C-alpha positions as CSV (number, residue, x, y, z in Angstrom):
1,A,21.6,17.5,-18.8
2,A,18.6,19.6,-17.6
3,L,16.9,19.6,-14.1
4,A,13.4,18.8,-13.6
5,L,11.1,17.9,-10.5
6,S,10.7,14.1,-9.7
7,A,7.1,13.0,-8.6
8,S,8.0,13.4,-5.0
9,G,9.3,16.9,-5.5
10,G,13.1,16.4,-5.8
11,P,15.5,17.4,-8.5
12,R,16.4,15.1,-11.1
13,D,18.5,14.7,-14.3
14,V,16.5,15.0,-17.6
15,D,18.0,13.6,-20.7
16,A,18.1,17.0,-23.3
17,A,16.6,14.8,-26.0
18,S,13.5,14.2,-24.1
19,P,12.2,17.6,-23.1
20,R,9.2,17.9,-20.7
21,T,6.2,19.5,-21.4
22,P,4.8,21.9,-18.5
23,D,1.8,19.5,-18.4
24,E,3.8,16.8,-17.7
25,I,5.9,18.6,-14.9
26,R,2.4,19.7,-13.5
27,Q,1.2,16.2,-13.4
28,E,4.4,15.0,-11.7
29,R,3.8,17.8,-9.0
30,V,0.3,16.8,-8.4
31,R,1.3,13.1,-8.1
32,G,3.8,14.0,-5.5
33,S,1.3,16.3,-3.6
34,I,-1.1,13.3,-3.5
35,E,1.6,11.0,-2.2
36,D,2.8,13.3,0.3
37,R,-0.9,14.0,1.8
38,V,-1.3,9.9,1.8
39,R,1.9,9.6,3.3
40,L,1.0,12.1,6.1
41,D,-2.3,10.3,6.7
42,L,-0.7,7.2,7.2
43,E,2.1,8.2,9.3
44,T,-0.4,10.0,11.8
45,A,-3.2,7.2,11.9
46,G,-1.7,5.4,14.8
47,G,-2.5,2.1,16.1
48,E,-1.3,-0.8,14.2
49,L,-0.4,1.3,11.0
50,D,2.5,2.6,13.3
51,H,4.2,-0.8,12.9
52,A,3.4,-0.9,9.2
53,A,6.1,-0.4,6.2
54,I,3.8,1.0,3.5
55,E,5.1,2.4,-0.2
56,V,2.9,5.1,-1.6
57,V,2.9,5.7,-5.3
58,A,0.4,8.2,-7.2
59,E,-0.2,7.3,-10.8
60,R,-1.8,9.7,-13.4
61,G,-5.5,10.4,-12.9
62,G,-5.3,10.0,-9.1
63,L,-4.9,6.2,-8.4
64,V,-2.7,5.4,-5.7
65,V,-1.0,2.1,-5.2
66,L,0.0,1.0,-1.8
67,S,2.3,-1.6,-1.4
68,G,4.7,-3.2,1.5
69,R,3.6,-4.8,4.7
70,V,1.1,-4.3,7.4
71,P,0.4,-6.3,10.6
72,S,-3.2,-7.4,9.8
73,S,-6.2,-7.2,7.6
74,E,-7.8,-4.7,9.8
75,A,-4.6,-2.5,9.1
76,K,-4.6,-3.3,5.4
77,A,-8.5,-2.1,5.3
78,R,-7.5,0.9,7.3
79,A,-4.8,2.0,5.0
80,G,-6.8,1.7,1.9
81,E,-9.6,3.8,3.5
82,L,-7.2,6.5,4.5
83,A,-5.8,6.5,1.0
84,R,-9.1,6.5,-0.6
85,F,-10.4,9.7,1.2
86,A,-7.0,11.9,0.8
87,V,-7.8,14.8,-1.5
88,G,-7.0,14.2,-5.1
89,V,-7.1,10.4,-4.9
90,S,-9.5,8.7,-7.3
91,A,-8.7,5.0,-6.7
92,V,-6.8,2.9,-4.7
93,Q,-4.9,-0.3,-5.5
94,N,-4.3,-2.0,-2.1
95,A,-1.2,-4.5,-2.8
96,L,-0.5,-4.4,1.0
97,E,0.6,-7.8,2.3
98,I,-0.2,-9.0,5.9
99,D,2.8,-9.9,8.2
100,P,1.8,-10.7,11.8
101,A,5.4,-10.3,12.9
102,L,4.8,-6.7,12.7
103,A,2.3,-6.7,15.2
104,P,3.2,-4.8,18.4
105,P,3.5,-7.2,21.3
106,A,0.9,-7.6,23.6
107,P,0.7,-5.8,26.7
108,A,1.6,-8.0,29.8
109,V,-1.2,-9.5,31.7
110,R,-0.9,-9.4,35.6
111,A,-2.1,-12.1,37.5
112,G,-3.9,-11.0,40.6
113,P,-4.3,-7.6,42.3
114,P,-1.3,-5.3,42.4
């Protein structure tokens, strides 16, 4: 079996009966690069996104699909916004589910002066 790059940039086996064209390889590299950029933007955004579990998949033509769970509708909207503005992204399908259990615990409130 031949060796090729997966969308994430890692090697994968390729069936010798289905050789890939240079365009297919280039497209996989582009999708992997888009996925990396979106993941980095999400990982460094902070706030509620620190408590999210988000999968990022780039499709042909720059479509990015977000799936997984976030703690709130605000976090879902923020993730979609960050993905939409990443270089190479033409559209975002935001399939994130809201799971309030992922929300960080509220800070303790002190009664009276310290």
